[in-house]
DOBA-945037 format. One record per residue (C-alpha): residue in three letters; x, y, z. Coordinates in steps of 0.25 Angstrom, whole numbers, padded with zeros to 4 digits, always signed. Example, Ala and Ser with C-alpha at 12.3 -4.5 7.8 and 13.67 -1.06 7.14 Angstrom:
% residues 2
ALA+0049-0018+0031;SER+0055-0004+0029;
This chain:
% residues 130
MET+0575-0293+0459;THR+0588-0298+0453;THR+0597-0306+0462;GLN+0612-0301+0463;ALA+0622-0312+0466;ILE+0632-0310+0477;ASP+0644-0320+0474;LEU+0651-0325+0487;LEU+0664-0332+0484;PHE+0668-0342+0495;LEU+0683-0346+0493;GLU+0689-0357+0500;VAL+0702-0366+0499;ASP+0699-0379+0493;MET+0701-0390+0504;SER+0699-0402+0495;SER+0714-0406+0495;SER+0713-0408+0510;GLY+0701-0416+0509;LYS+0691-0406+0514;GLN+0680-0399+0507;SER+0683-0385+0514;CYS+0690-0379+0526;SER+0682-0378+0539;ALA+0683-0362+0538;CYS+0677-0363+0524;ASP+0666-0372+0530;ILE+0663-0362+0541;ALA+0663-0350+0532;GLU+0654-0357+0522;THR+0644-0360+0534;HIS+0644-0346+0538;LEU+0643-0341+0524;ASN+0631-0349+0522;THR+0624-0344+0535;ALA+0627-0330+0530;LEU+0621-0333+0516;GLU+0608-0339+0523;LEU+0607-0326+0531;ALA+0609-0317+0519;ARG+0603-0324+0507;PRO+0588-0321+0510;LEU+0591-0306+0512;LEU+0601-0305+0500;ALA+0590-0312+0491;GLU+0580-0302+0496;ALA+0590-0291+0491;GLY+0593-0298+0478;TYR+0606-0304+0481;GLU+0611-0319+0481;VAL+0624-0324+0487;ARG+0631-0334+0478;VAL+0642-0342+0485;ASN+0654-0346+0476;ARG+0664-0356+0483;VAL+0678-0357+0477;LYS+0688-0367+0482;VAL+0702-0361+0481;THR+0711-0373+0476;SER+0724-0366+0474;GLU+0733-0355+0478;GLU+0732-0349+0464;GLN+0717-0349+0465;ALA+0718-0343+0479;ARG+0727-0332+0473;GLN+0718-0329+0462;LEU+0706-0328+0471;ASN+0714-0320+0482;PHE+0710-0331+0492;LEU+0717-0329+0505;GLY+0709-0337+0515;SER+0698-0348+0515;PRO+0687-0346+0515;THR+0686-0333+0508;LEU+0672-0327+0504;ARG+0671-0315+0494;VAL+0659-0307+0490;ALA+0659-0295+0480;GLY+0674-0292+0483;SER+0672-0294+0498;GLU+0679-0305+0505;VAL+0680-0313+0519;ALA+0690-0323+0522;PRO+0696-0328+0535;HIS+0710-0325+0541;HIS+0718-0337+0542;VAL+0724-0339+0556;SER+0739-0342+0555;ASP+0743-0357+0557;SER+0729-0361+0558;GLU+0717-0365+0550;ASP+0709-0355+0558;ARG+0703-0343+0551;LEU+0698-0329+0556;TRP+0686-0321+0550;SER+0686-0306+0552;TRP+0673-0299+0552;GLY+0668-0287+0559;GLY+0681-0284+0566;LYS+0681-0298+0572;GLU+0688-0311+0569;PHE+0680-0325+0568;SER+0685-0339+0567;GLU+0673-0342+0558;PRO+0667-0332+0548;PRO+0655-0325+0554;VAL+0642-0326+0546;GLY+0641-0311+0546;LEU+0655-0310+0539;PHE+0648-0318+0527;LEU+0636-0309+0528;ASP+0644-0297+0527;LEU+0652-0302+0515;ILE+0639-0306+0508;LEU+0633-0292+0511;ARG+0646-0285+0506;GLY+0644-0293+0493;VAL+0629-0288+0492;ARG+0634-0273+0494;LYS+0644-0274+0483;ASN+0634-0280+0474;SER+0623-0271+0477;SER+0618-0260+0468;TRP+0611-0253+0480;ALA+0617-0240+0485;PRO+0613-0231+0496;ALA+0606-0218+0493;GLN+0615-0206+0492;LYS+0612-0195+0502;PRO+0611-0181+0495;
């Protein structure tokens, strides 16, 4: 069976000028993404898919405009995107999923994003009813 790649883009602001490797929201998102990947990878592999995570550190406003990057972190797969809403006058972020808001991204949000990527890359189509 041929493996189809699902490319997941993890965009985050470059924090090196502040002496940090990344922001705490990005660290939490990465941890929850890794949990989602641990759950999904065996099943996706059985179905012939492989998720590849590509990290991009956004280093300038110009790069942010080119990438249409509005919030850190942002995750994209096959035209679908999830990103937090930044709370005004705060470092806090809110993640929306399933009609609810979360202070941390739920693992299910990332599983949903990965599955949207699979669906968009899938050649499978349901049988047509006569």
